[in-house]
C-alpha positions in Angstrom: -11.8 -4.7 18.8 -11.9 -1.4 20.7 -12.9 1.6 18.6 -10.8 4.1 20.6 -7.4 4.4 22.3 -7.2 6.7 25.3 -10.3 8.5 24.1 -9.1 8.9 20.5 -10.8 7.1 17.7 -8.8 4.1 16.5 -9.5 4.8 12.8 -7.2 7.8 12.3 -4.4 6.1 14.2 -4.6 2.9 12.1 -5.0 4.8 8.9 -1.6 6.2 9.3 -0.1 2.7 9.2 -1.8 2.2 5.8 -0.9 5.7 4.5 2.8 5.1 5.3 3.3 1.4 4.6 1.3 1.0 1.4 3.1 3.8 -0.5 6.4 2.6 0.8 5.7 -0.9 -0.5 4.5 0.5 -3.8 7.7 2.5 -4.2 9.7 -0.5 -3.2 7.9 -2.6 -5.9 8.7 0.0 -8.5 12.3 0.0 -7.4 12.6 -3.8 -7.6 10.9 -3.8 -11.0 13.2 -1.2 -12.5 16.4 -2.3 -10.8 16.4 -6.1 -10.6 19.6 -6.1 -8.5 17.5 -4.6 -5.7 15.3 -7.6 -5.4 17.9 -9.6 -3.5 18.8 -6.7 -1.2 15.3 -5.2 -0.5 12.9 -7.9 -1.6 12.0 -9.4 1.7 11.6 -5.9 3.2 9.2 -4.9 0.5 7.2 -8.1 0.8 6.9 -7.5 4.6 5.8 -3.9 4.1 3.2 -4.9 1.6 2.0 -7.7 3.9 1.8 -5.3 6.9 -0.1 -2.7 4.8 -2.5 -5.4 3.6 -3.1 -6.6 7.1 -3.7 -3.0 8.4 -6.4 -2.2 5.8 -9.1 -4.5 7.2 -8.4 -3.0 10.7 -8.7 0.5 9.2 -12.0 -0.3 7.5 -13.4 -2.0 10.5 -12.4 0.9 12.8 -13.8 3.3 10.2 -17.2 1.5 10.3 -17.2 1.9 14.1 -16.4 5.6 13.8 -19.1 5.9 11.1 -21.7 4.7 13.7 -20.6 7.6 16.0 -20.2 10.5 13.6 -22.2 9.6 10.4 -21.6 8.4 6.9 -18.4 9.6 5.3 -19.9 8.9 1.8 -17.4 8.2 -0.9 -14.5 7.7 1.6 -16.0 4.5 3.0 -16.5 3.1 -0.5 -13.0 3.9 -1.6 -11.5 2.6 1.6 -13.4 -0.7 1.2 -11.8 -1.0 -2.3 -8.2 -0.5 -1.1 -7.6 -4.1 -0.1 -8.2 -5.1 -3.8 -5.3 -2.8 -4.7 -3.0 -3.9 -1.9 -3.3 -7.7 -2.4 -2.1 -7.5 -6.1 0.8 -5.4 -4.9 1.7 -8.0 -2.3 1.5 -10.7 -5.1 3.7 -8.5 -7.4 6.3 -8.1 -4.6 6.4 -11.8 -4.0 6.6 -12.5 -7.7 9.6 -10.2 -8.2 11.4 -11.8 -5.3 10.6 -15.3 -6.6 11.9 -14.4 -10.0 15.1 -13.2 -8.4 15.6 -16.4 -6.4 14.7 -18.6 -9.4 17.4 -16.8 -11.5 19.9 -17.2 -8.7 19.6 -21.0 -8.1 22.0 -23.4 -9.5 21.1 -25.3 -12.7 22.3 -28.6 -14.2 23.7 -29.8 -10.8 26.4 -27.1 -10.6 27.1 -25.3 -7.5 27.4 -21.9 -9.1 24.3 -19.8 -9.5 23.6 -18.7 -13.0 22.3 -15.2 -13.6 21.1 -14.2 -17.0 22.1 -10.7 -18.0 19.0 -10.4 -20.0 15.6 -10.5 -18.3 13.3 -13.2 -19.7 9.8 -12.5 -21.1 8.2 -13.5 -17.9 10.4 -11.2 -15.9 9.6 -8.3 -18.1 5.9 -8.9 -18.0 5.9 -9.2 -14.2 8.0 -6.0 -13.9 5.6 -4.0 -16.1 2.6 -5.4 -14.2 4.2 -4.6 -10.9 4.8 -1.0 -11.9 1.2 -0.6 -13.1 -0.1 -2.2 -9.8 2.1 0.0 -7.7 1.0 3.2 -9.6 -2.7 2.1 -9.1 -2.0 1.7 -5.3 -0.5 5.2 -5.1 -3.5 6.7 -6.9 -6.0 4.8 -4.7 -4.3 5.7 -1.4 -4.4 9.4 -2.5 -8.1 9.1 -3.5 -9.0 7.4 -0.2 -7.1 10.0 1.8 -8.5 13.0 -0.1 -12.1 11.8 0.3 -11.4 11.2 4.0 -10.1 14.7 4.4 -13.1 16.1 2.6 -15.4 14.0 4.8 -13.8 15.6 7.9 -13.1 19.1 6.7 -15.5 19.6 3.8 -14.4 22.4 1.5 -12.8 24.3 4.4 -9.0 24.4 4.3 -7.5 22.9 7.5 -5.5 26.0 8.2 -8.6 28.2 8.4 -11.0 25.7 10.1 -12.4 27.0 13.3 -11.3 30.6 12.8 -14.0 33.1 12.8 -14.0 36.5 11.1 -12.1 39.0 13.1 -14.0 42.0 11.7 
């Protein structure tokens, strides 16, 4: 895999896919957990977002390792980035589980042609919804932690707005 595109390091480019898709998937999972009616309408989209984000993470970590060889060790950022996949995969599982529960509730029972929807969520549905919200929140926190540590690895304690500006005195 190339480590740059048109002279730019691939890592910051790929990271943006993760930074956008994973939080969107997490918010989608929260929405489906809180509003079961959204599972049928947005479920497949949220599963696709979570799958794309999960697929982009190994590309981001691999390109980050290539960049690390050129610019040096980013410290905590690399460790946190390597852990992100273990947050994203449970989010993907939670999204699939919520969609599966929705489809299971919508299928006909007892040979009838009419789908039966329970107005009360079952115990399994409640447990999955609560776990999905917890997993989504953990993903949002971890994405923030990885991003913040990456920014500190690049900028240090210097605010981006003042980086590169000397004293004018």
